[in-house]
C-alpha positions as a Markdown table, in Angstrom:
| # | Residue | x | y | z |
|---|---|---|---|---|
| 1 | Unk | 5.1 | 7.5 | 6.6 |
| 2 | Unk | 4.7 | 11.1 | 7.4 |
| 3 | Unk | 6.3 | 13.7 | 5.3 |
| 4 | Unk | 5.9 | 12.0 | 2.0 |
| 5 | Unk | 3.3 | 13.2 | -0.5 |
| 6 | Unk | 0.9 | 10.7 | -2.2 |
| 7 | Unk | 2.5 | 9.7 | -5.5 |
| 8 | Unk | 1.1 | 11.5 | -8.5 |
| 9 | Unk | -1.9 | 9.7 | -10.0 |
| 10 | Unk | -2.5 | 7.7 | -6.8 |
| 11 | Unk | -4.8 | 8.2 | -3.8 |
| 12 | Unk | -4.3 | 7.0 | -0.3 |
| 13 | Unk | -6.5 | 4.0 | 0.3 |
| 14 | Unk | -9.0 | 4.3 | 3.2 |
| 15 | Unk | -8.0 | 1.5 | 5.6 |
| 16 | Unk | -10.8 | 0.5 | 8.1 |
| 17 | Unk | -9.0 | -2.5 | 9.5 |
| 18 | Unk | -7.0 | -1.3 | 12.6 |
| 19 | Unk | -4.0 | -3.5 | 11.8 |
| 20 | Unk | -3.9 | -2.5 | 8.2 |
| 21 | Unk | -4.2 | 1.2 | 9.2 |
| 22 | Unk | -1.0 | 0.8 | 11.4 |
| 23 | Unk | 0.8 | -0.9 | 8.5 |
| 24 | Unk | -0.1 | 1.7 | 5.9 |
| 25 | Unk | -0.3 | 3.9 | 4.1 |
| 26 | Unk | -1.4 | 2.0 | 1.0 |
| 27 | Unk | -2.2 | 3.6 | -2.3 |
| 28 | Unk | -4.6 | 3.0 | -5.2 |
| 29 | Unk | -4.8 | 4.1 | -8.8 |
| 30 | Unk | -7.9 | 3.5 | -10.8 |
| 31 | Unk | -7.7 | 2.8 | -14.5 |
| 32 | Unk | -9.3 | 0.8 | -17.3 |
| 33 | Unk | -8.1 | -2.7 | -18.3 |
| 34 | Unk | -9.7 | -4.3 | -21.4 |
| 35 | Unk | -12.4 | -1.7 | -21.2 |
| 36 | Unk | -13.3 | -2.7 | -17.6 |
| 37 | Unk | -12.7 | -0.6 | -14.4 |
| 38 | Unk | -9.6 | -1.8 | -12.5 |
| 39 | Unk | -7.2 | -0.4 | -10.0 |
| 40 | Unk | -3.6 | -0.9 | -9.1 |
| 41 | Unk | -2.5 | -1.1 | -5.4 |
| 42 | Unk | 0.8 | -0.3 | -3.9 |
| 43 | Unk | 2.8 | 0.8 | -0.9 |
| 44 | Unk | 6.1 | 2.5 | -0.5 |
| 45 | Unk | 8.6 | 0.6 | 1.6 |
| 46 | Unk | 9.4 | 2.9 | 4.5 |
| 47 | Unk | 11.7 | 2.1 | 7.5 |
| 48 | Unk | 8.8 | 0.8 | 9.5 |
| 49 | Unk | 8.1 | -1.8 | 6.8 |
| 50 | Unk | 11.6 | -3.4 | 6.7 |
| 51 | Unk | 13.3 | -6.2 | 8.5 |
| 52 | Unk | 16.7 | -6.3 | 10.1 |
| 53 | Unk | 18.3 | -6.6 | 6.6 |
| 54 | Unk | 16.7 | -3.4 | 5.4 |
| 55 | Unk | 14.3 | -5.0 | 2.9 |
| 56 | Unk | 10.5 | -5.3 | 2.9 |
| 57 | Unk | 9.4 | -7.5 | 5.8 |
| 58 | Unk | 7.5 | -10.6 | 4.7 |
| 59 | Unk | 4.8 | -9.7 | 7.2 |
| 60 | Unk | 4.3 | -6.4 | 5.6 |
| 61 | Unk | 4.1 | -7.9 | 2.2 |
| 62 | Unk | 1.5 | -10.4 | 3.4 |
| 63 | Unk | -0.5 | -7.6 | 5.1 |
| 64 | Unk | -0.4 | -5.7 | 1.8 |
| 65 | Unk | -1.7 | -8.9 | 0.0 |
| 66 | Unk | -4.4 | -9.3 | 2.6 |
| 67 | Unk | -5.5 | -5.6 | 2.3 |
| 68 | Unk | -5.5 | -5.9 | -1.5 |
| 69 | Unk | -8.0 | -8.7 | -1.4 |
């Protein structure tokens, strides 16, 4: 998704898995939850992440879930 800046407060996640790197970029935002370190994970739905109906492709959503774990 070239041309778009990383959202404020987020950093691009370093993706070492070749497939996930192709599917990215994915973002992370560290924070505290109940006094413990935590992080939120996200991705922006870009044209390469959509299906023929123009919504997030289920395969991309599952790839995001897999990368999040």
